[in-house]
C-alpha positions in Angstrom: -79.5 -45.7 -130.7 -80.8 -47.5 -127.5 -77.8 -48.6 -126.1 -76.2 -45.0 -126.8 -79.3 -43.4 -124.3 -78.6 -46.0 -122.0 -75.0 -45.3 -121.2 -75.5 -41.8 -121.2 -78.5 -42.5 -118.5 -75.9 -44.5 -116.5 -73.7 -42.1 -116.2 -75.2 -39.5 -114.8 -76.2 -41.8 -112.1 -72.5 -42.3 -111.6 -71.7 -39.1 -111.3 -74.8 -37.8 -108.9 -73.6 -40.5 -106.4 -70.3 -39.6 -106.7 -71.2 -35.9 -105.8 -73.5 -37.0 -103.0 -70.6 -39.1 -101.4 -68.4 -36.3 -101.4 -70.4 -33.9 -99.8 -71.9 -36.2 -97.3 -67.3 -36.9 -96.9 -67.0 -33.1 -95.9 -70.1 -32.6 -93.7 -68.3 -35.1 -91.3 -65.0 -33.3 -91.6 -66.8 -30.0 -90.1 -66.3 -29.8 -86.1 -70.0 -29.7 -84.6 -71.2 -26.0 -83.4 -70.9 -25.9 -79.9 -67.3 -27.4 -80.0 -64.8 -24.2 -78.7 -62.9 -22.7 -81.5 -59.0 -22.2 -80.8 -58.9 -19.3 -83.5 -60.7 -15.9 -82.9 -63.7 -15.0 -85.0 -62.8 -12.2 -86.9 -66.6 -10.3 -87.2 -66.5 -8.3 -90.2 -69.1 -4.7 -89.8 -72.2 -5.3 -91.1 -73.0 -3.8 -94.4 -74.9 -0.3 -94.0 -78.2 -0.3 -95.5 -80.2 2.2 -97.2 -81.1 5.4 -94.8 -78.0 4.7 -92.3 -76.1 7.9 -92.0 -72.6 6.9 -92.8 -69.5 8.2 -91.2 -67.2 10.9 -92.1 -64.5 9.9 -94.3 -60.7 9.8 -92.3 -58.9 12.0 -93.6 -55.9 12.5 -90.9 -53.1 9.6 -90.8 -53.3 7.3 -87.8 -51.2 8.1 -85.1 -48.9 6.3 -82.5 -50.3 5.4 -78.9 -47.2 8.3 -78.0 -48.8 10.8 -80.2 -52.0 11.0 -79.1 -52.6 13.0 -75.8 -54.7 11.6 -72.9 -57.5 12.7 -71.1 -56.5 14.1 -67.6 -58.3 12.2 -65.2 -59.0 14.8 -62.7 -60.6 17.1 -65.5 -63.3 14.7 -66.3 -64.2 14.4 -62.5 -68.2 15.4 -61.7 -68.5 18.6 -61.6 -70.7 18.5 -58.4 -67.7 16.9 -56.5 -65.6 20.2 -56.8 -66.0 22.5 -54.0 -66.6 26.2 -54.8 -63.6 27.8 -53.3 -64.5 30.8 -51.0 -68.6 30.8 -51.9 -70.3 30.5 -47.9 -72.5 28.3 -47.5 -75.5 31.1 -46.1 -75.5 34.8 -47.1 -74.5 36.5 -44.1 -76.7 39.1 -43.5 -76.5 42.5 -41.4 -79.3 42.7 -38.8 -81.0 45.9 -37.4 -79.8 47.3 -34.9 -81.6 46.8 -31.6 -81.7 50.8 -30.6 -85.4 51.7 -30.8 -86.9 48.8 -32.1 -89.0 48.7 -29.9 -90.8 51.9 -31.2 -90.7 50.5 -34.9 -93.2 47.8 -33.7 -95.1 49.9 -31.6 -98.0 49.3 -34.1 -98.1 46.1 -34.1 -97.6 45.5 -30.0 -100.5 48.3 -29.6 -102.8 46.4 -31.8 -103.1 43.2 -29.6 -103.1 45.4 -26.8 -106.3 48.0 -27.3 -108.4 46.1 -24.7 -106.3 46.7 -21.8 -105.1 50.6 -22.7 -108.3 52.0 -24.3 -110.4 50.0 -22.3 -109.0 51.2 -19.2 -109.2 55.0 -20.7 -113.2 54.3 -21.8 -114.0 53.3 -18.2 -112.3 55.9 -16.3 -113.7 58.7 -18.8 -117.3 58.3 -17.9 -119.3 60.6 -15.9 -119.6 58.7 -12.7 -117.2 56.6 -11.7 -119.5 54.2 -9.6 -118.6 50.9 -7.7 -119.5 49.0 -10.7 -117.6 51.2 -13.1 -114.8 50.4 -10.6 -115.3 46.4 -10.9 -115.0 46.9 -14.9 -111.6 48.3 -14.6 -110.8 45.8 -11.9 -112.0 43.3 -14.5 -110.2 44.3 -17.6 -106.9 44.6 -15.4 -107.5 40.9 -14.6 -108.2 39.1 -18.0 -105.1 41.0 -19.5 -103.3 39.1 -16.3 -102.0 41.6 -15.0 -102.6 39.6 -11.3 -104.9 40.0 -8.5 -102.4 42.1 -6.1 -101.2 44.2 -8.8 -104.8 44.9 -10.0 -106.0 45.6 -6.2 -102.6 48.3 -6.1 -103.1 49.8 -9.3 -107.4 50.6 -8.7 -106.7 52.1 -5.2 -104.4 54.4 -6.3 -106.4 55.2 -9.3 -109.8 56.5 -7.1 -107.9 58.3 -4.8 -105.8 60.1 -7.4 -109.0 60.3 -9.4 -110.5 61.7 -6.1 -108.4 64.4 -5.6 -108.2 65.6 -8.9 -111.7 66.6 -9.3 -112.3 67.3 -12.9 -110.9 64.5 -15.4 -110.0 65.8 -19.0 -108.8 63.3 -21.3 -105.2 64.4 -21.3 -105.3 64.6 -17.3 -106.6 60.7 -17.4 -104.2 59.7 -19.8 -100.9 60.8 -18.2 -102.5 59.3 -14.4 -102.9 56.1 -16.2 -99.3 56.3 -18.0 -98.2 57.0 -14.6 -99.4 54.5 -12.6 -98.7 51.6 -15.4 -95.1 53.1 -15.9 -94.4 52.6 -11.8 -96.0 48.8 -12.0 -93.6 48.2 -14.8 -90.8 49.4 -12.2 -88.5 51.3 -13.8 -85.6 50.9 -11.2 -85.0 47.9 -13.0 -81.4 47.5 -14.9 -83.1 45.4 -18.3 -79.6 45.2 -20.0 -79.0 41.9 -21.4 -75.6 41.2 -19.2 -73.0 40.0 -22.0 -70.0 41.0 -20.3 -67.7 38.8 -17.9 -65.7 40.4 -15.3 -63.1 37.7 -16.3 -60.5 37.8 -19.7 -63.3 35.1 -21.0 -66.6 35.6 -23.0 -70.0 36.6 -21.2 -72.2 33.5 -21.0 -75.8 34.0 -21.1 -77.9 30.6 -20.8 -81.4 30.5 -22.4 -84.1 28.2 -20.7 -87.8 27.7 -20.9 -90.3 24.8 -22.0 -91.0 23.6 -25.5 -93.2 25.6 -27.0 -92.1 28.8 -25.8 -89.5 30.2 -29.2 -87.0 29.1 -26.7 -84.5 28.3 -29.5 -86.0 30.8 -32.0 -85.3 33.8 -29.3 -81.6 32.4 -28.7 -80.9 32.7 -32.5 -82.9 36.1 -32.6 -80.5 37.2 -29.5 -77.6 36.2 -31.6 -78.8 39.0 -34.2 -79.3 41.9 -31.9 -75.5 40.9 -30.1 -74.3 40.9 -33.6 -76.0 43.8 -34.9 -74.4 45.9 -31.7 -71.0 44.8 -32.7 -71.0 41.7 -30.5 -69.4 38.2 -32.1 -71.3 35.4 -31.0 -70.4 31.6 -30.3 -74.0 29.5 -29.8 -73.9 26.0 -28.1 -76.8 23.5 -28.8 -77.6 22.3 -26.4 -80.8 21.2 -26.4 -80.1 17.9 -28.0 -83.0 16.0 -27.5 -85.5 17.5 -29.5 -85.3 16.8 -32.8 -83.6 19.5 -35.1 -82.7 21.6 -32.6 -79.6 22.0 -33.2 -80.2 22.5 -37.4 -82.3 25.5 -36.3 -79.9 26.9 -34.2 -77.5 26.4 -36.5 -79.5 28.0 -39.1 -80.0 31.4 -37.1 -75.9 31.2 -36.4 -74.9 31.0 -40.0 -77.2 34.0 -41.1 -75.4 36.6 -39.2 -71.8 34.8 -39.0 -71.7 33.0 -35.4 -70.3 29.7 -35.4 -72.6 26.9 -33.7 -71.2 24.0 -31.1 -73.2 21.0 -31.3 -73.0 17.0 -30.5 -75.1 14.1 -31.4 -78.8 14.1 -31.0 -79.5 12.7 -27.8 -76.3 13.4 -26.4 -75.0 14.9 -22.6 -76.4 18.9 -22.9 -73.8 19.6 -20.1 -71.1 18.4 -22.4 -72.1 20.6 -25.5 -72.4 23.3 -23.6 -68.9 23.2 -22.0 -67.8 22.8 -25.3 -69.9 25.9 -26.6 -68.1 27.9 -23.7 -64.7 26.3 -24.3 -64.8 27.1 -27.7 -66.1 30.7 -27.3 -62.8 31.2 -25.0 -60.3 30.2 -27.5 -62.0 31.8 -30.7 -61.8 35.3 -28.1 -65.9 35.6 -28.9 -67.7 38.3 -27.2 -70.4 36.1 -26.2 -71.9 32.6 -25.8 -75.1 31.6 -25.8 -76.3 28.7 -24.9 -79.8 27.0 -25.6 -80.7 24.3 -23.6 -83.4 21.4 -23.7 -87.1 22.7 -23.0 -89.2 19.6 -22.3 -92.4 19.3 -19.6 -91.5 21.3 -16.7 -93.1 18.9 -14.6 -90.4 16.4 -15.5 -88.4 16.2 -12.6 -85.3 14.7 -14.2 -85.3 17.5 -17.0 -85.1 20.2 -14.2 -82.3 18.3 -12.4 -80.4 18.0 -15.7 -81.1 22.0 -15.9 -79.0 22.2 -13.2 -76.1 20.1 -14.3 -76.0 22.4 -17.5 -75.2 25.3 -15.7 -72.9 23.9 -12.5 -71.1 22.6 -15.7 -70.9 26.0 -17.3 -69.6 27.6 -13.9 -66.4 25.8 -14.4 -65.1 28.3 -16.9 -66.4 30.3 -14.6 -69.8 32.3 -13.7 -72.8 32.6 -15.9 -73.1 36.1 -17.0 -76.9 35.7 -17.7 -79.9 33.2 -17.3 -82.4 34.2 -19.4 -86.1 32.4 -18.9 -88.4 32.3 -22.2 -92.2 32.5 -21.7 -94.9 32.6 -23.9 -97.2 35.6 -23.0 -100.1 33.7 -24.9 -100.0 31.2 -21.8 -101.0 33.7 -19.7 -101.1 32.5 -15.5 -99.7 29.1 -16.8 -96.6 31.4 -17.5 -96.2 32.2 -14.0 -96.4 28.4 -12.9 -93.2 27.8 -15.3 -91.3 31.1 -14.0 -91.5 29.8 -10.5 -90.4 25.6 -11.4 -87.3 27.3 -13.3 -86.7 30.2 -11.0 -86.1 26.9 -8.2 -83.8 25.7 -10.3 -80.9 28.3 -11.7 -81.3 32.2 -11.3 -83.5 33.4 -13.2 -81.7 36.7 -14.2 -84.1 38.0 -17.0 -87.1 37.3 -18.6 -88.2 37.3 -22.7 -91.7 37.5 -23.2 -92.1 36.0 -27.0 -95.9 36.4 -28.9 -96.5 39.4 -27.1 -98.1 40.9 -30.1 -100.2 38.1 -30.4 -102.5 38.5 -27.5 -104.1 40.9 -25.5 -103.1 39.7 -21.9 -100.2 42.5 -22.1 -100.3 42.5 -18.1 -98.2 39.2 -17.9 -95.5 41.5 -18.2 -96.4 43.4 -14.4 -97.4 39.7 -12.8 -94.0 37.6 -14.2 -91.8 40.5 -12.8 -93.8 41.4 -9.3 -93.6 37.2 -9.1 -89.9 36.8 -9.8 -88.7 39.9 -8.9 -86.5 40.2 -11.8 -86.8 42.2 -15.2 -88.6 41.3 -18.3 -85.5 42.2 -20.8 -86.8 41.3 -24.0 -90.2 41.1 -25.6 -90.8 39.5 -29.7 -93.2 41.0 -31.5 -93.6 39.2 -34.1 -92.1 36.0 -36.0 -89.7 38.0 -38.5 -86.0 38.0 -37.6 -85.8 40.8 -36.3 -88.3 41.2 -33.9 -87.4 40.8 -31.1 -86.5 44.0 -29.1 -85.7 45.0 -25.2 -88.5 45.6 -23.5 -88.8 49.9 -22.7 -91.5 50.6 -20.0 -91.9 53.4 -21.3 -92.6 52.6 -24.9 -94.4 49.7 -23.8 -96.9 52.0 -22.0 -97.3 54.3 -24.5 -98.1 51.7 -27.4 -101.2 50.5 -24.3 -102.8 54.1 -24.4 -102.2 55.6 -27.7 -102.0 52.9 -29.8 
């Protein structure tokens, strides 16, 4: 019996040894994990777990590549890159007609000029006009930037007419003051902006002035005035030194459908002005408006540059109008600017901006006397249609009547 048990134990041990040898042999025959496999590895999809959503069953039969409709690559392009055909970049506006604008803006002008008109009427209405009162009248005129010579002339004529008149009713004083102020403003001036060429070419208007006077804005507003009066306009962005000046002018042009000719920032202003006139001729435009550089008037080089722009433009034909833009709030300093610009180019007209923001409306009289050229346009606000043709009678009525 013991012998049988021993034999069984020996047999079990022998079987275990043989099994270990077989496992060890199989492990040695397997390739190492890092060795590359010559046959592709097929990965089966993982089995779904509880909570995963199962896809819909495939019911349609499989199709060949010829049967599958491939997507159109053009149709899948980003929508932002596809241009919108026929859509203008900026909506074209219809500007307000220029005729009668000053009358419509009269209240705005009157509010800022009460010191001049109402102040003079109050002083003249005093029962006794002694020397002290006349001195106050002079001070009122000088404070409003009428200028020394025009002030002395106006006071002299008022004193004489008041003495002859004798009794002075409010209506008589108003009529008297109105007459004398209109006389100082000179109704004999031709205040029309010259936009018609004597040749078979567009009229050419050059706009000059120092930075800060509203020169570029005035050029854009003038384009609106001309478009409102039925004229086609090309804009020349020859102010290449001021950052964003060309962008600003182009925006003004786009609003009324006027094309803007521009060059590289810091480029030659004369070249841009030349190209603008050339384009205006090619397009058959009625008017070409050229906005020029306007840095400090004390820099002689810039004045020479302005003269160059004028000479280059005149290769196409004579300039029809040179408008000097002045800030009415600068007062007598504006007269200094006017003199310097007049020495470089032949100023034919003046644009007074920001006249609604100052009580120095007498600058209209002073600058005309200084240059001997008329004020043709005045700016009475920041609105797009706040540039108005200057009308002496309407201006004086706003001063006196409010």
